[in-house]
C-alpha positions, 0 to 999 in steps of 0.5 A: 404026345406028352405035354411037358410045358404049358404056358398060360396067359403069361404076362411080364412087366418091367415097371410100366412096360408090358414086355409079355402080353397074354402068352399061351403055348405048349411044349410036347416031348420031342418038339423043336420050337423056333421062336422068331421075331424082331429084337425087342419082341419079348422072345428072350424074356419069354425064355428067361421067364420059363427058366425062372431067371425072370419072375413072371408078373402073371399067368401060369407055367405048368411043368407036367401040370405043376405050376412053377410060379406057385411053388408046386414044384421045387425050383432047383429040381425044375431048373435041372429039367429045363436047361439053358444055353445062353448067347454069351456062353456063361462058362466059368473062365477059371475052370477047364472045359471038363470042370465046367461040365462037371461042376453043375452035376456034382453041386446041383445033382449031387453026383459022384465025381466019376459019374459026373466025369463020365457024363461030361466026357460023353457029351463033350464027345457028342459036340466034338470037344473031347480033345479040348477037355483041359483047355480054359475058355479063353483058349477057345473060339466062340463056336467051341465055347458054345459047344461046351456050353451045350455039352454042359447043359446036356450033362444035367440030363434036362428034359427040355433045352432052351437056347437063347440066340445061341449063334448071335455072339458068334462070327459067321464062320462059327455059326454052322458048327453050333447049328450042326450040333443043334441039328443032331440034338433035334434028330436024336429026339431032344425037346428044344425051344430055340430063340433064333434069327437063323431062318434056315434052321427054323425052317428045316429043323423045327416042327413048330415056328412061333412068330412074336411081335410086341410081346405077343404071339402073332402067329404060330404053326408048322414051318411050312405054314409060317414060311410059305403061307403066313396068315398075318401081314406082320409075319409076311413083312418080317419074313420078307426081309429075310427072303429078300436077302 
C-alpha cells in the first residue's frame, strides 16, 4: 500500500514538559488507525502536530516523502489534504449548515460557489444532514453538529481525515450516530487517523491500533493483537479497565 504519511522521531515539548517522545509510525492509503490511551498520553498533541496546529519540537513528518516541518510542501496545500474533525465541532455559529460547508472550499480551494455548494450538499447528504442545510449550529444537537463538521471536512477532498476524540463531547445517545458515519467512511476506503475512547469502534473498524502512554507509542498492531493478546503490561492494564465494564 502507498505510504501517505510517515512520522519519524517526532518530539514535542511544552517548556520542560516532553509531551511526545520519539514517535514513529506510518499511515498508508486506506488505513483506519485508532490511537488509544489514557488522558494526557499525548494522543491529541500528536494529531495537532500532524495537522500543524502545534509546532513539533523535533523529528520529521513526511507527506508523500516531503517534510512538512522543513517547508518542503506548502502549508495551506498540506492542510487541505489532511483534514481535521475536532471534539468541539468548531463550526461558525453565525453561518448556516450549508454555509459552514462552503466557506472553506471557496476561500481556501478557490472553488466557484456552485461547485462548492454541490460538493457541500453531496457530503451533507452522505452524513444524513441534508434536511438541515438552512439551520444554524445552535439549532442542532451535538451529534448533528459533529456530522456537519465531518461533511465540512470531506468537502475539502482530504486524503486523510484526522479525528480528535470526535464523540467525547457528545451525550451517550448521540455517540452512535457519529460512529455510524465514521464506520461508513471507513468502509468507503477513507484513510482515517482516530484518537478515541470508543474501544468497540477501535476493535471492529480499525485495521491498526496504536496504544500510547507517557508520550510514547507503547504498542501497536492489529485490533486482534492489541485487544486479544497485548504484549505490554501497560496495554493489558489499560484495556482491563474497559473489559471489566
